[in-house]
C-alpha positions in Angstrom: 19.5 -22.2 7.0 17.1 -23.7 4.5 14.2 -22.0 2.8 11.8 -24.9 3.2 10.4 -25.9 6.5 10.1 -29.5 7.3 6.8 -30.8 8.7 8.5 -31.8 11.9 9.3 -28.1 12.7 7.7 -26.5 15.8 4.3 -25.1 15.5 5.6 -21.5 15.4 7.6 -22.3 12.3 4.9 -24.3 10.6 2.5 -21.4 10.9 4.3 -19.6 8.1 5.9 -22.5 6.1 9.4 -21.0 6.8 11.8 -21.4 9.7 11.0 -18.7 12.1 14.2 -16.6 11.7 13.8 -16.7 7.9 10.1 -15.8 8.2 10.9 -12.6 10.1 13.7 -11.7 7.8 11.4 -12.1 4.8 8.8 -9.9 6.5 11.4 -7.2 7.4 12.7 -7.2 3.8 9.2 -6.9 2.4 8.4 -3.9 4.7 11.7 -2.2 3.9 10.9 -2.6 0.2 7.5 -0.9 0.7 9.2 2.0 2.6 11.7 2.3 -0.2 8.8 3.3 -2.5 8.8 6.7 -0.7 10.4 8.6 -3.6 7.7 7.3 -6.0 4.7 8.3 -3.9 2.7 11.5 -3.6 3.5 12.1 0.1 7.2 11.4 -0.6 7.3 13.9 -3.5 5.4 16.3 -1.2 8.4 16.4 1.1 10.5 18.2 -1.5 7.9 19.8 -3.8 8.1 23.3 -2.4 11.9 23.6 -2.6 12.0 21.8 -5.9 9.3 24.0 -7.5 11.0 27.1 -6.2 14.4 26.2 -7.8 12.9 25.1 -11.1 10.3 27.9 -11.3 7.2 25.6 -11.4 3.7 26.6 -10.7 1.2 24.6 -8.7 -0.7 23.7 -11.9 2.5 22.5 -13.6 3.4 20.3 -10.6 -0.2 19.0 -10.5 -0.1 17.9 -14.2 3.3 16.3 -13.8 2.1 14.3 -10.9 -1.1 13.3 -12.6 0.4 12.0 -15.8 3.4 10.5 -14.2 1.1 8.6 -11.8 -1.2 7.3 -14.6 1.5 6.3 -17.0 3.7 4.9 -14.2 0.8 2.6 -13.1 1.3 0.6 -16.3 4.5 -0.8 -14.7 2.3 -3.0 -12.4 1.8 -5.4 -15.3 5.4 -6.3 -16.1 6.3 -6.3 -12.4 3.7 -9.0 -11.7 4.9 -11.0 -14.8 8.6 -10.8 -13.7 7.7 -11.9 -10.2 5.8 -15.0 -11.4 8.3 -15.9 -14.1 11.7 -14.8 -12.7 11.1 -15.0 -8.9 11.1 -12.6 -6.0 14.9 -12.2 -5.7 15.4 -11.1 -9.2 12.3 -8.8 -9.1 13.4 -7.1 -5.9 17.0 -6.7 -6.8 16.3 -5.2 -10.3 13.5 -2.9 -9.2 15.5 -1.5 -6.2 18.5 -0.8 -8.4 16.4 1.0 -10.9 14.4 3.1 -8.4 17.6 4.0 -6.5 19.4 5.1 -9.7 16.4 7.2 -10.8 16.0 8.8 -7.4 19.7 9.8 -7.4 19.2 11.3 -10.9 16.2 13.2 -9.8 18.3 14.9 -7.2 20.3 16.6 -10.0 17.4 17.5 -12.3 17.6 21.0 -13.9 14.7 21.2 -16.4 10.9 20.6 -16.5 10.9 17.9 -19.3 13.6 15.9 -17.5 11.7 16.3 -14.2 8.6 14.8 -15.8 10.6 11.8 -17.1 12.3 11.1 -13.8 9.1 11.5 -11.7 7.4 9.1 -14.2 10.2 6.6 -13.6 10.0 6.9 -9.9 6.3 6.3 -10.1 6.8 3.3 -12.3 9.6 1.7 -10.3 8.4 2.8 -6.9 4.7 3.3 -6.4 3.9 0.6 -9.0 6.6 -2.1 -9.5 8.3 -2.1 -6.0 5.0 -2.0 -4.3 3.8 -5.1 -6.1 7.1 -6.8 -5.4 6.9 -5.9 -1.7 3.3 -7.3 -1.3 4.1 -10.4 -3.3 7.1 -11.2 -1.1 4.8 -11.9 1.8 1.9 -13.3 -0.3 4.1 -15.9 -2.0 6.2 -16.8 1.0 3.6 -17.6 3.6 0.6 -19.8 4.1 -2.4 -17.9 2.7 -4.5 -19.1 5.7 -2.3 -17.3 8.2 -3.0 -13.7 8.9 -0.1 -12.8 11.2 2.6 -12.3 8.4 0.6 -9.6 6.6 -0.4 -7.9 9.9 3.3 -7.9 11.0 4.3 -6.6 7.5 1.7 -3.8 7.8 2.9 -2.7 11.2 6.6 -2.7 10.3 5.8 -0.9 7.1 3.9 1.9 8.9 6.7 2.3 11.5 9.2 2.4 8.6 7.3 5.2 6.8 7.0 7.2 10.1 10.7 6.8 10.6 11.5 7.8 7.0 9.4 11.0 7.4 11.2 11.8 10.6 14.5 11.5 8.9 13.9 12.8 5.4 11.7 15.8 6.4 14.3 17.5 8.7 17.1 16.6 6.1 15.2 18.5 3.4 14.8 21.5 5.7 18.3 21.5 7.0 20.4 20.5 4.0 18.2 21.1 1.0 16.0 18.8 -1.1 18.8 17.7 -3.5 21.0 16.4 -0.7 18.1 14.7 1.0 16.8 13.1 -2.2 20.3 11.9 -3.1 20.5 10.2 0.3 17.1 8.5 -0.2 18.4 7.2 -3.6 21.5 5.7 -1.9 19.3 4.1 0.8 17.1 2.4 -1.9 20.2 1.2 -3.7 21.4 -0.4 -0.4 18.2 -2.4 -0.3 19.0 -4.3 -3.5 21.6 -6.8 -2.1 19.1 -7.9 0.6 17.1 -9.5 -2.1 19.4 -12.5 -1.9 18.3 -13.2 1.7 14.8 -14.1 0.5 13.9 -17.8 0.3 15.5 -19.4 -2.8 12.3 -21.4 -3.5 8.7 -21.1 -2.2 8.0 -23.2 0.8 5.8 -26.3 0.7 3.1 -25.6 3.2 1.4 -28.2 5.3 -2.1 -26.8 4.6 -1.6 -27.2 0.9 -1.2 -30.2 -1.3 1.9 -31.0 -3.4 1.0 -28.5 -6.1 2.2 -25.8 -3.6 5.7 -26.4 -4.8 4.8 -24.6 -8.1 2.0 -22.5 -6.6 -1.6 -23.4 -6.5 -4.4 -21.0 -7.3 -6.1 -18.8 -9.9 -4.6 -17.2 -13.0 -5.1 -13.5 -13.4 -7.9 -14.1 -16.0 -9.7 -16.4 -13.6 -9.4 -14.0 -10.7 -10.8 -11.1 -12.8 -13.9 -13.2 -13.5 -14.8 -13.4 -9.8 -17.0 -10.9 -7.9 -14.6 -11.1 -4.9 -11.7 -9.6 -6.8 -13.6 -6.6 -7.9 -15.3 -6.1 -4.5 -11.9 -6.0 -2.7 -10.1 -4.1 -5.4 -12.8 -1.4 -5.5 -13.0 -1.1 -1.7 -9.3 -0.7 -1.3 -9.0 1.6 -4.3 -11.7 4.0 -2.9 -9.7 4.1 0.3 -6.6 5.0 -1.6 -8.5 7.6 -3.6 -9.7 9.5 -0.5 -6.4 9.1 1.3 -4.4 10.6 -1.6 -6.8 13.5 -1.9 -6.5 14.2 1.8 -2.7 13.8 1.8 -2.5 16.7 -0.7 -5.3 18.9 0.6 -5.7 18.0 4.3 -4.6 21.5 5.6 -7.1 23.2 3.2 -9.9 20.8 4.2 -9.3 21.8 7.8 -9.1 25.5 6.9 -12.7 25.3 5.8 -13.5 24.4 9.5 -11.4 27.2 10.9 -8.5 25.0 11.9 -4.8 25.6 11.3 -1.7 23.7 10.1 -0.7 23.4 13.8 -4.0 21.8 14.6 -3.4 19.3 11.7 0.2 18.6 12.7 -0.5 18.0 16.4 -3.5 15.8 15.8 -1.8 13.8 13.0 1.0 12.9 15.4 -1.5 11.8 18.1 -3.7 9.9 15.8 -1.0 8.0 13.8 -0.8 5.1 16.3 -4.4 4.3 15.6 -3.4 3.1 12.1 -1.1 0.5 13.8 -3.9 -0.5 16.1 -6.2 -1.0 13.1 -3.6 -3.1 11.4 -3.0 -5.3 14.4 -6.7 -5.6 15.1 -7.4 -6.7 11.5 -4.6 -9.3 11.7 -5.9 -10.7 14.9 -9.6 -10.8 13.8 -8.6 -12.4 10.4 -7.9 -15.6 12.3 -11.6 -15.9 13.1 -13.5 -13.6 10.6 -13.5 -13.5 6.9 -11.9 -10.6 5.0 -15.3 -9.8 3.6 -16.5 -8.9 7.1 -13.3 -7.1 8.0 -13.5 -5.0 4.9 -17.1 -4.0 5.7 -16.1 -3.0 9.2 -13.0 -1.1 8.1 -14.9 0.7 5.3 -17.7 1.8 7.7 -15.2 3.0 10.3 -13.1 4.9 7.8 -16.1 6.5 6.1 -17.4 7.6 9.5 -14.1 9.3 10.2 -14.0 11.1 6.8 -17.6 12.3 7.1 -16.9 13.5 10.7 -13.8 15.4 9.4 -16.1 17.7 7.4 -18.0 18.8 10.5 -15.2 19.2 13.2 -15.3 22.4 15.2 -12.1 22.1 17.3 -8.9 20.2 17.9 -10.6 17.7 20.2 -13.1 16.7 17.5 -10.4 16.7 14.9 -8.4 14.2 17.0 -11.4 11.9 17.4 -12.2 12.0 13.7 -8.6 11.4 12.8 -8.4 8.5 15.2 -11.6 7.0 13.7 -10.4 7.2 10.1 -6.9 6.0 11.1 -8.4 2.9 12.7 -10.5 2.1 9.7 -7.7 2.9 7.3 -5.3 0.6 9.2 -7.8 -2.3 8.7 -8.2 -1.6 5.0 -4.5 -1.5 4.6 -4.1 -5.1 5.9 -7.1 -6.2 3.8 -5.3 -5.0 0.6 -2.1 -6.8 1.5 -3.7 -10.0 2.8 -7.0 -10.7 1.0 -5.7 -11.5 -2.5 -3.2 -14.3 -1.6 -5.8 -15.8 0.7 -8.5 -15.7 -1.9 -6.6 -16.5 -5.1 -3.5 -18.5 -4.0 0.1 -18.2 -5.3 0.0 -19.4 -8.9 -0.1 -15.9 -10.5 -0.2 -13.8 -7.4 2.3 -11.3 -8.8 0.0 -10.6 -11.7 -3.1 -10.5 -9.6 -1.8 -8.1 -7.1 -0.1 -6.2 -9.8 -3.5 -5.5 -11.4 -5.0 -4.6 -8.0 -2.1 -2.2 -7.4 -2.7 -0.7 -10.8 -6.3 0.2 -9.7 -5.1 1.8 -6.5 -2.5 3.8 -8.3 -5.1 5.1 -10.7 -7.4 5.9 -7.8 -4.6 7.8 -6.1 -4.2 10.0 -9.2 -7.9 10.7 -9.3 -8.3 11.5 -5.6 -6.8 15.0 -5.6 -8.7 15.9 -8.8 -12.0 14.8 -7.3 -11.5 17.0 -4.2 -10.2 19.9 -6.3 -13.3 19.6 -8.6 -15.5 19.8 -5.6 -14.0 23.1 -4.6 -14.0 24.4 -8.1 -17.7 23.6 -8.9 -19.3 23.3 -5.5 -17.2 25.7 -3.4 -16.1 23.3 -0.8 -14.4 20.0 -0.2 -17.3 18.8 1.9 -19.6 17.5 -0.9 -16.9 15.3 -2.4 -15.9 13.9 1.0 -19.4 13.1 2.1 -20.3 11.5 -1.2 -17.1 9.4 -1.2 -17.8 8.3 2.4 -21.2 7.1 1.4 -19.8 5.2 -1.6 -17.2 3.6 0.6 -19.9 2.3 2.9 -22.0 0.9 0.0 -19.0 -0.9 -1.5 -18.0 -2.2 1.9 -21.5 -3.6 2.3 -21.4 -5.2 -1.2 -18.0 -6.8 -0.3 -19.7 -8.6 2.6 -21.9 -10.4 0.1 -19.0 -11.4 -2.2 -18.4 -15.2 -2.0 -14.9 -16.5 -1.5 -13.7 -18.2 -4.7 -12.6 -21.8 -4.3 -9.1 -22.7 -5.3 -8.5 -25.6 -7.7 -8.2 -28.9 -5.8 -9.0 -27.3 -2.5 -10.0 -29.7 0.2 -13.7 -29.6 0.5 -13.5 -30.4 4.2 -11.5 -27.2 5.0 -13.3 -24.9 7.4 -15.1 -22.0 5.8 -13.4 -19.5 8.1 -10.0 -20.5 6.6 -10.9 -19.6 3.0 -13.1 -16.5 3.4 
């Protein structure tokens, strides 16, 4: 099976630039790589935090500081990850990063001191939330025609299903067998991902919609991308989404407690509302064939902000379900935007570095989110002021994104429809 599709291939294969079986294999590996970042994410660490803190005698404040500084310092790994992708290729980047994250996760399962815990959490953040996330997104961005929305939508759906499955497996394992056993198993699973790197295309496909420069990647450098309003509009919109999402991931139960709701209310509505994220991702992928990502970002931002603002006023499980479904729908759309907008806007030339920088911003935002909500409680006595203010800011940024012009790639065909480059 070759990595490059001939122009005589059926339409289904030409839509991606890869033969169809290899296209789906590539998407599946990319989604698996994103799910493998679980040990380097806040919600992943949250699965074992209570048992781990109890064994090591850690306070909530100690855990909070470890998480904050590990996240901020680990975010710096986005830069070398992007450089390695662009210079050494996707196979090398995925293989090396998966090996490193798997080894560090296995080591974390045996940690016995606070200083070592900080070092290992820092490394899981660096190799997982930062580096492997960048690699995962770049696999799809570099392997498919930037004008086609279905690969990123399929990647987002598979990724979400993968995370839901991982939670369903790791959570019970932690409860039944202990966090060390469960985390060791997670490390082994990540290590098993590494050999699949060699199933990725050996070279980037030449795409029918691009000229001969596609063989080496046509598009913006990181410096050129950073000089465009579009980059900052999309990066800010998706980072704000990540900021609020990370804060709610940590404090969701406490936010609902302010409204007289319980953990059971949260758990039951979360299960019922989860599929709306998938609906939002699929909807965004479908609409991206006709609408610009600017418009989709604005819609997703408004819907997500409405759900967050509504969350601060819910009075029962029924309202909570409606608010959660609303925010889930908008969040699903913004997830696809983050994955798909940058390759469409800036091409493949330095996509690893461009998405690495964008990922850096979202990682920093995810570290700030819990602090922003905690400060709201500390100084204003409630989570509500911060959530309402953040919802308003997300709407404003979404509206500004609608006005951001799509940058024109070097040597782009002037006759190409506007809908294809927005």
